[in-house]
C-alpha positions in Angstrom: 0.3 0.0 -0.2 1.4 3.4 -0.2 2.1 5.3 2.4 1.7 8.8 3.4 4.3 11.3 1.7 5.6 8.7 -0.9 3.2 10.2 -3.2 1.5 13.8 -3.5 -2.0 13.6 -6.0 -3.2 17.0 -5.4 -6.6 16.2 -6.7 -7.0 13.4 -4.8 -9.8 12.4 -2.2 -13.4 11.6 -3.3 -16.8 13.0 -2.2 -20.2 11.5 -2.9 -24.1 12.3 -1.4 -27.6 11.3 -2.3 -31.0 13.0 -0.6 -34.6 12.1 -1.2 -36.6 15.0 -1.5 -39.3 13.4 -0.4 -37.4 12.2 2.8 -37.8 8.6 2.1 -35.6 6.6 4.1 -32.4 4.7 2.0 -30.6 2.0 3.0 -26.0 3.1 3.4 -25.5 0.2 1.3 -25.8 3.0 -2.3 -23.6 5.2 -0.9 -20.9 2.7 0.3 -20.9 1.4 -3.1 -20.7 4.9 -5.0 -16.7 4.9 -3.1 -16.0 2.1 -5.2 -15.5 3.3 -8.5 -13.5 6.5 -7.0 -11.3 4.4 -4.8 -8.1 5.6 -6.8 -8.4 8.9 -5.4 -8.1 7.8 -1.6 -5.0 6.0 -0.2 -6.4 4.3 2.8 -5.9 7.2 5.1 -9.0 7.8 6.0 -13.1 7.2 5.2 -16.0 8.0 6.3 -19.3 8.6 6.1 -22.3 10.9 7.7 -26.1 9.7 7.4 -29.2 11.8 8.2 -32.3 10.4 9.7 -30.7 7.3 11.3 -31.8 7.3 14.7 -35.9 8.2 14.0 -36.0 6.6 17.7 -33.7 9.0 19.6 -34.6 11.9 17.1 -35.4 14.5 20.0 -31.6 13.9 21.2 -28.3 14.6 21.0 -26.3 11.5 19.0 -22.9 11.9 20.2 -20.3 9.5 18.8 -16.6 9.6 20.5 -13.8 7.6 20.2 -11.4 7.0 23.0 -8.1 5.7 23.4 -8.8 3.7 26.7 -10.9 2.9 29.1 -9.8 5.1 31.8 -9.9 8.2 29.2 -13.7 6.8 28.9 -14.6 6.7 32.7 -13.2 10.3 32.8 -15.5 11.5 29.8 -18.4 9.9 31.0 -18.2 11.5 34.5 -18.0 15.0 32.4 -20.8 13.7 30.1 -23.2 12.9 33.5 -22.6 16.0 35.3 -24.1 18.1 31.9 -26.5 15.6 30.6 -29.0 13.2 31.0 -27.4 9.9 29.2 -30.8 7.8 27.8 -28.5 5.6 26.1 -24.8 4.3 26.5 -23.5 1.8 23.8 -20.6 0.3 21.7 -20.9 1.5 18.1 -21.9 -2.0 16.5 -18.7 -2.9 13.7 -17.6 -5.8 11.8 -14.0 -7.4 12.3 -12.2 -6.7 9.2 -8.7 -7.1 8.4 -8.7 -3.7 6.2 -9.6 -1.7 9.5 -6.8 -2.3 12.3 -5.9 0.1 15.3 -9.6 0.9 16.2 -10.2 3.2 19.5 -13.0 2.3 21.6 -16.0 3.7 19.5 -18.8 4.3 21.7 -22.3 6.7 21.1 -24.4 8.0 23.8 -27.9 9.6 23.3 -28.3 12.6 25.8 -30.3 15.8 26.7 -29.0 18.8 28.0 -29.4 19.0 31.9 -32.2 22.1 32.2 -30.5 23.0 35.3 -27.6 23.4 33.6 -28.9 25.4 30.7 -30.8 27.8 33.7 -27.5 27.9 35.3 -25.2 29.4 32.3 -28.1 30.7 30.6 -27.4 29.0 27.3 -29.7 27.2 24.5 -29.0 23.6 24.2 -27.5 24.1 20.8 -24.6 26.3 22.1 -24.4 24.4 25.4 -23.8 21.2 23.2 -21.2 23.2 21.2 -19.3 24.1 24.4 -19.4 20.7 25.7 -17.8 19.1 22.3 -15.0 21.8 22.5 -14.1 21.4 26.1 -13.8 17.1 25.6 -12.0 17.8 22.4 -9.6 20.2 24.0 -9.1 19.3 27.3 -9.6 15.5 27.6 -6.7 13.7 25.6 -7.4 10.6 24.6 -11.3 11.4 23.7 -13.1 12.6 20.7 -16.5 14.1 20.2 -16.7 12.8 16.0 -20.5 13.5 15.7 -22.9 15.2 17.6 -26.2 16.3 15.9 -29.5 15.1 16.6 -31.1 12.2 14.1 -28.0 12.0 12.4 -24.3 10.6 13.2 -21.0 10.3 11.8 -18.9 7.3 11.2 -15.5 7.3 9.6 -12.2 5.5 10.6 -8.4 5.3 8.6 -9.2 3.0 5.9 -10.6 3.1 2.4 -14.4 4.5 2.1 -15.8 1.4 0.8 -14.2 -0.7 3.9 -15.1 1.9 6.5 -18.9 1.5 5.7 -18.8 -2.1 5.6 -16.5 -2.2 9.3 -19.8 0.5 10.6 -22.4 -2.1 9.2 -23.8 1.1 7.5 -26.1 -1.1 5.2 -28.0 -1.8 8.8 -28.9 2.2 8.8 -32.0 3.8 7.0 -31.4 7.8 5.9 -33.2 10.1 4.0 -29.6 11.5 3.2 -26.0 10.5 3.1 -22.6 11.8 2.8 -19.6 9.9 1.9 -15.6 11.1 1.8 -12.7 9.0 0.8 -9.6 11.0 1.9 -6.0 11.5 0.2 -4.1 13.2 2.9 -1.5 15.7 1.3 -0.3 17.6 4.3 -2.3 16.3 7.6 -1.6 13.1 9.6 -4.0 10.0 8.3 -5.7 9.0 11.6 -9.2 8.1 12.8 -10.3 11.9 14.1 -8.7 13.2 11.2 -10.7 11.3 8.5 -13.9 13.2 7.2 -16.4 13.9 7.5 -16.4 16.8 10.6 -19.1 17.8 12.3 -20.6 19.9 14.8 -24.3 19.4 15.9 -25.9 18.5 12.7 -23.2 20.1 10.1 -20.9 17.6 8.5 -18.6 18.6 6.0 -16.9 16.6 3.5 -14.4 18.5 1.4 -11.8 17.5 -1.7 -9.0 19.8 -1.8 -6.7 21.8 0.2 -7.5 25.5 2.5 -4.6 27.7 1.8 -6.4 30.2 4.1 -6.8 28.0 6.6 -4.4 29.9 9.2 -6.3 33.0 8.9 -9.6 31.6 8.9 -8.4 29.6 12.3 -7.6 32.5 13.9 -10.6 34.1 13.1 -12.7 31.1 14.2 -11.2 30.6 17.2 -12.1 34.2 18.7 -15.6 32.9 19.2 -15.0 29.9 21.1 -14.3 27.0 18.2 -10.8 25.1 18.4 -9.4 23.4 15.7 -8.2 20.0 17.5 -8.2 17.8 14.4 -5.0 18.1 12.5 -6.4 18.9 9.5 -7.8 21.9 7.3 -11.0 20.8 6.6 -12.3 21.2 10.0 -12.3 24.7 10.1 -15.1 25.0 7.5 -17.3 22.7 9.5 -16.8 25.9 12.7 -17.5 28.5 10.0 -20.7 27.3 8.7 -21.7 26.9 12.2 -20.5 30.4 13.6 -22.3 31.6 9.9 -25.8 30.0 9.8 -26.2 29.3 13.6 -24.6 31.7 15.5 -25.3 34.8 12.9 -27.9 33.9 11.0 -27.1 34.2 7.4 -28.5 31.7 5.0 -26.9 28.7 3.4 -26.6 30.9 -0.3 -25.3 33.8 2.2 -23.0 31.4 4.2 -21.6 30.2 0.1 -21.7 33.8 -0.5 -19.1 34.5 2.4 -16.6 31.5 1.9 -16.5 31.1 -1.8 -17.0 35.3 -2.0 -17.4 36.3 -5.5 -14.1 38.7 -7.3 -14.7 42.1 -6.7 -14.5 42.6 -10.2 -17.3 40.1 -10.4 -19.3 42.0 -7.8 -19.1 45.0 -9.8 -20.5 43.4 -13.0 -23.3 42.2 -10.9 -26.4 44.0 -12.6 -28.9 43.5 -9.7 -28.0 46.6 -7.4 -29.2 44.3 -4.2 -27.7 41.6 -4.8 -24.5 43.9 -5.5 -24.3 45.6 -2.3 -25.4 42.1 -0.3 -22.2 40.6 -2.2 -19.7 43.8 -1.2 -21.6 43.9 2.6 -20.6 40.5 3.2 -17.3 40.2 1.7 -16.4 43.8 4.1 -18.0 41.8 6.9 -16.4 38.5 6.8 -13.0 38.9 5.1 -11.3 36.3 7.2 -13.8 33.5 6.5 -12.8 33.9 2.4 -12.2 30.4 2.0 -9.3 30.3 -0.6 -7.5 27.5 -2.4 -9.0 24.7 -4.6 -12.3 22.8 -3.0 -15.3 21.1 -3.2 -17.0 20.5 -0.5 -20.8 19.0 0.4 -22.3 20.5 3.8 -24.5 18.2 5.6 -27.4 19.6 7.6 -30.9 18.6 9.1 -33.3 18.3 6.6 -30.5 19.3 3.4 -27.2 18.9 1.8 -25.2 22.0 0.0 -22.6 21.6 -2.3 -20.2 24.5 -3.3 -17.1 24.5 -5.4 -14.4 27.4 -5.1 -15.2 30.2 -7.6 -12.1 29.1 -9.6 -13.6 25.6 -10.0 -10.7 23.6 -9.4 -11.9 20.5 -7.7 -14.3 18.3 -9.9 -17.8 17.8 -8.7 -21.2 17.1 -10.9 -24.7 16.6 -9.8 -27.6 14.2 -10.9 -30.8 13.9 -10.6 -33.7 10.6 -10.7 -37.4 11.2 -9.1 -37.2 12.6 -6.1 -33.1 11.7 -5.2 -30.5 14.0 -5.5 -27.3 12.6 -5.7 -23.5 15.0 -5.8 -20.3 13.1 -6.4 -16.4 14.3 -7.4 -17.2 11.9 -10.2 -20.2 10.8 -12.3 -19.4 7.4 -12.4 -19.9 7.5 -8.4 -23.4 8.9 -9.3 -24.1 6.0 -11.9 -23.1 3.8 -9.2 -26.3 4.2 -7.0 -28.1 5.2 -9.7 -27.5 3.8 -13.4 -30.5 6.0 -14.6 -29.6 9.2 -13.5 -30.9 12.4 -15.4 -29.7 16.0 -15.6 -26.1 15.1 -14.8 -24.3 18.6 -14.7 -21.1 20.5 -13.3 -22.5 23.4 -10.7 -20.1 26.7 -11.6 -17.5 27.6 -9.2 -18.8 29.7 -6.5 -22.3 28.5 -6.6 -23.9 26.8 -4.1 -26.7 23.8 -5.0 -29.1 23.7 -2.2 -31.3 20.3 -2.1 -33.8 20.3 0.9 -36.2 17.8 2.1 -40.1 18.8 1.7 -41.2 20.1 5.3 -42.4 17.9 7.5 -41.4 14.5 5.2 -38.1 13.9 7.6 
């Protein structure tokens, strides 16, 4: 197997996603298959998936997925969790033993609700409370990592090729109305379990193909607002930027896209619509440190939808297709055809133009 550092493939990494506009739940088997034709885009140092609508029986609880180095770390973390949350269920995440997946940590999940007394004492809404708890565990508890923390969704990731990671986590046994997937070819950062994609906070998840040359500027800005980048990869910061812009600043997804993939000033000046021109200019001036530069294609998962976005120069491939109520997104058309051989309206989004797909209201 090629080892990290031996070969650098700048355009490596694979992303894929599928969503049902009608909220129909689909097995994870299809999204696993989508990664097979993109095998060469990965090198075995990271693969992962996010599924939405997979925990209907616990849909009102936060599903915390954690990696632990050992039982002592887990025990200490559980003391913290019990002080801040009501733990409704605690269990080992089911996996299959596979020769291709080795050195796995303890992989656990907790279905929790924030303690109302803690919310009252800290005067926080529950999302901010959960986000702060995640940051505290990931920055202060050595050997413990929260890698998923949303409601009725979950992230599953590991060191390995994505098609093996999906089988390892038994994703064929889950059903969700939306799935995203990632195959990693790390170029500048280490390959380890916490560093695999997707990266999540609350119900936001990001899979990314590319490199972020603005990472340091983005990280320095976002860490002023309580976020901490601890997972040793540039992609993590995009998740926190989206949380900051949408949840905390109240921007729409389209507005947030025009911050991280902002139009060039020359493009803004040529915008014929005066209101749009003023809005683009305002967002660029308001959030200059959150412009993400460098080549990227990303898929953002969130409760009830997906957003796909290329960098403004479209330096990474991404295609979209449709069939009936489903929308498919992937780095290559071959991945879409694996999920749906008869996919229609296959097209490549323009650079910086978000593709936003929402599930019908009340359908999930």
